[in-house]
N, C-alpha and C positions, 0 to 999 in steps of 0.2 A: 398502511405505510403513510407517514406524514413527512412531507418535505419541509424545508426551511420556510419561514413566514413569507418572504417576498424576495424578488430578484433585486440585486444591488447594482448600481452603476459602477462600483469599485471593481478594479481588476480582480478576477476570480479564478481560483485554482480548485479543481475537483479531483480528489484522489479516490480511486475505486478499488477496493480490495475485498477479500472473501471472509476473513475471520477477525475478531478482536485479537490484537497483537501483531497482525501483518504490517500495520502502519508503522509501528515503533521500530521494528528492525530495519526496514529498508528506506523509509522516507521521513522518519520522525524529525530529524534535524532540518530537513528542507521545509517541512510544513511550518515549523516554528520560525524559520528564517523569513519566509514570506508573510506570515501573520504579523511579525514585528515590522515589516515594511508597509503595512497597510493593505495587503492583499486579503480579500475574503477567502479563507481557506475552509473547504468543506470536505468531509470524509464520508463516503458511502460505503457501508459494510453489508455484504450480501447476506450474512448469517449472524447468529449470536454465539456461534461456537459450541452448540449444544452437545456435540459428540467429542469434545476435547478430552484430553487425559489429565485428570487432577494429579499434579506432581508434588503435592505436599502430603507426606505420610500422615495418615490418621485423619486427614481433613474430610469432612462430609459436607455436601452441598445439596439442599433439597431441589433446587432448580438451577442447573449449571448454566443454562442460557441466560437466565435472569442475572446470575452472578457475573457472568462474563460481559454482559451488557453494562453492568455497573462498573466493571473494571475498565472497559473501553471509554466510558464517559469520564472516568478519573484520568485515564491516559490522555484524552483530548484536553482536559484542563491543564495538565502538565505541559502539553505541547502548545498551549495558548491558542487553540483553535476552537471553533464552535462545536457543540455536541454532535455526535455522529447521526447520520441518517441510515436507517436500517431498511433493507430491501425485503426482509421478512421471509427469506428462504432458510432452510435448515442445513446445518453442518453435515457433510457426508461422512465424516470420520475417516479413520484409516485402520488398516490391519483388522484386528478382531472387533473394532468399534464401527466398521463400515456399515452404513445404513442402506443396504440394498433395496429394502422394501418401503422406504419412506418416500412418498411421491413428491414431497417438498424438499428432500435432500437435493442439494445443488447438482450432484452428479446425475440425478434423474430428470433434470429440467433442461430442455434444449436452450442453448444460448440465444436462439431466435425468439424464445419466450421471455427471456430476461431483457433483451434489447429494448422492447417498448417501454419498460419501466425506466431504463436509463435514458431513453430519448425524452420521456416526460420530465425527468429530473433536469436534464440538460436544458430543455426549453424553459423551465422555471427559473433555474439559478444562473443561467447564461455564463458558463465558464469560458474563458479564452484558452485555458490550459487544462488538459486531463492527464492524469498520471495513473498507471496501472501496472500490473505484473508484466514481466517479459514473456515471450512465447513459451518458455519452459516452466512458467509458474514458479520461478524461484528454485524450487527443488522437486517439481513434478506433481504436487498435490492436485488431485482432480478438481477440487473446488477452485484452486488458483487458475487452472487452465480454463475452466468454464467461465469464470468472471472476466478473465482476460479476453476471451473470444467475444463475449457480449459487449464489453467496453470498447473494444476495437471496432466492432460492427457499428455501435452507436456513434462513435466519432465519424465514421464515414457516411452515416445516414442522417446527419444533422447539419450538413453544410447549407441546406436550404432555409434554415431558420432566419427570421427577419433580422436578428441581431448579427447574423453572419456565421453563427455556429462556432464551436470551438476551433481555434486556429492551430493548435499544436496538440499532438498526442505523444506522450513520452512513455517508454517502458523502463522499469527499473533495470539497471545493468550492473552486473558483477563481473569484474575482470577475471581472466583465467587465474591470476595469482590469488585473488580473494576466494575464488571457488576452490582452489587447491587447499587453502588454509582451512576452510570449512570442512572439506572432505577429510582432512587429517584429524579433525575434531570429532569425527564419528558419523557424518551424514553419508559418506560413501559416494559422493557425487563425482562424475567424470568432469573435471574442470574444463575440458575441451568441448563438452556438450553444454554444460550449465553456465559456464562463464563466457565472456566475449573478449575479443581482441581489444587492445587499447584504442585502436582507431575506430572502433564501433561506438565508443563512449562520446556522445555529443555534448553532454554537460557533466562537469564534475563540480559538485557542491561541497565546499569546505564548510563543515558543520561543527568544527571544534568549539565554536562559541556557544553551541547549544548542547554540549555533552551532558550537562546536568539535566536539562529537559528530557533528553532521550533516555538517560538512565532512570529518571523518575517514571517516565512513561512505561518503560519495560517492567519496572518494579510494580507498577499498578496492576499488571496482569499476573497477579499472584498465583492463581491456580495453574498457570502455565510455566512459571519460572521457579518452581520449588526445587527441593533437594533431588528429586528423581528426573528433572528435566535435563535437556542437553546442557544448559548453562549450569545447572546445579551439580552435574556430575564432572564438570571440568576441574582440572587442577588449578591452583592459584595462577600458575604461569599461563595456562590456556585461557583462563578467564580474563587475565590482563590483556593478552593478545587479542582476544575477541572484542573486548571493550575498546581497545585502541583502534581496531579496524572499524567498528561500528561508529566510533566517534570522529574518526579522521575525515571521512568523506562519503558522499552518496553519489552514485553514478546513474546516468540516464541515457538511453539511446532514443533515436527518433522512430516513433511508430507511425506518424503521419503528420503532414503539414499542409496548410492552405496558403501559406505565405512563403516567399523566398527566404532562405537562410542567409543572413548578412555575412557570415563567416563560419568556419568550422575549425575547432569546436566552438560552441556557443558560450557566452558569458553567464548565462542563466536560463531558466525555463521561459522567461518572457522576452528574451533577447530578440530584437527585430520587430516586436509587436507594438512598439511605441507607447507602452503603458507604464513602464518604470524607467526613471531617468537613467540609472546606471546600466540598464540593459537595452538601451536604444529606444 
């Protein structure tokens, strides 16, 4: 595992997710927004998506992990952020692709074993803000749940660091309405379980200005967005509705904080940290 070359004095945001493509759906616009504002934006990805499902009919890939790593690097380029940092675990898969016997599959690794890697990364890159999955892992994928637990633990165990440790931990937040829309499109989620009330959303990021970045980042994950993927199977009307939802805004709830909240909801992820002019 190789981290970024050196710590930076610039405001830093560290996003922590499980697979290539997780970043594009839930936080892609937000990452581009802060990168354009001069924030150092880093993405840590726990796996290379080795057990993903190729959704392009007739497509063959010799090494899916290598292919998806390349796709994530391309997605990061479209999001205007630094190349990803890999934690070198394996994708656990789902359904018939579940890797029960792989000791490096994230489902078979204790979050307490992942946490030290994240602590070391946090100590090196010194983020003020960390973003990761909500406690339901978006839609309940075991790898999402595992990395969320490890990232949350790492936030709470790094407050002693000399630079002060990360000051805010945010979870991705999908409202009940958005969860209901996804459920109607085939995921079968209970929106009252996987979504949150409007009052739970601490930050709503308007990312319409970055819709093209986000669309290009999603397209970069070609093995996962082909004809047989959820997106590929949508009707034109469903596709438009999904793109409008993905492009309109990204929500975040508070996972942890070491500073008082100046108000609620917040104006942005750095609001009250004194690092970005428009966010106090």
